[in-house]
N, C-alpha and C positions, 0 to 999 in steps of 0.2 A: 738983531735977532741972531742967536747962535744956531748953527746948523750942525747936524751930525749925520753920518752915513754908516749903515750896517751893510757889510758885504757878506752875503750868505753863499758859501762855496759848497756846491754839491759834490758828492764823491769822497773817497778816502784820500786824505792828505798823504803825499809820498813820505816814505820813512825819513828822508833827509830834509824835511820841512823844518825850518828854524825860525827863531824870532826875527832874525835879519830879513828873511823872506817876507814875513808878516809886516815888518816896518817898511819894506820897499813898497808893498801893495798899498799900505796906508798913505804913503807919500804921493800916490797917483791920484789922490782926491784933494788937491790943494784948496778947493773952495770950501771944504768942510772944516769946522773947528775941531771936531773929534771924529775918529773913524774906528769902528769895531769890526772885527772879522770873525765869522763863525766857520770853523772847520772842525774836523774830527779831533784836532789837536789843540784847540783853543779852550779858554776857560769858560766861554759862554755855552750854555746847553742848547739854546734855541733863540729865535728872533725876539721873543718876548723878554728873555733875560737881558739881551743886549739893549733892547729898547728901553727897558726900565733903568738900566745903567746910564744911558745917555740922558734920559729925562732927569734923573737924580743929579746929574752933573750940569744941569741948566740948559740943555739943548731944547729949542722950541720948534725947530723944523728938522724932522728926521725922515730920511729916505732909506729904503732897503733896496740894494742892488743885488741881482743874481749873478753868480759866476760858477764855473766848473773847473775841475782840474783836468787838463788835457793829457794826452798820452805821455808827454815828456815830464809831467808833474808840475807844469806851470799853470797859473790861474788865467783863465780866459773869461772875460766878461761876456755875458749873454746879451746885454742891451736891455734886459727886462728890469724895470724898477717900479717901486711902489712907494708913494708918500705915506708914511705912517701917521704923521701929525704935523701941524703947522700950516701956514698959508701958502 
């Protein structure tokens, strides 16, 4: 079963947020086959958009994890997560 993770980051992304920063965050989820990140600077508009993208790419277990941008502009995971679909 393929698994996907959506990381929903609350708050405004810092001006210096880059695709390299996004790639680094994605690499922190090694158990997932695909990871999508939602920030104010990404291509996904909301969780539903990222969820649909992961489903269309064959993911059957999808989890959404919450995060925030801290004062220094880094992503801090909140520990809150929600299984959107799968066993």
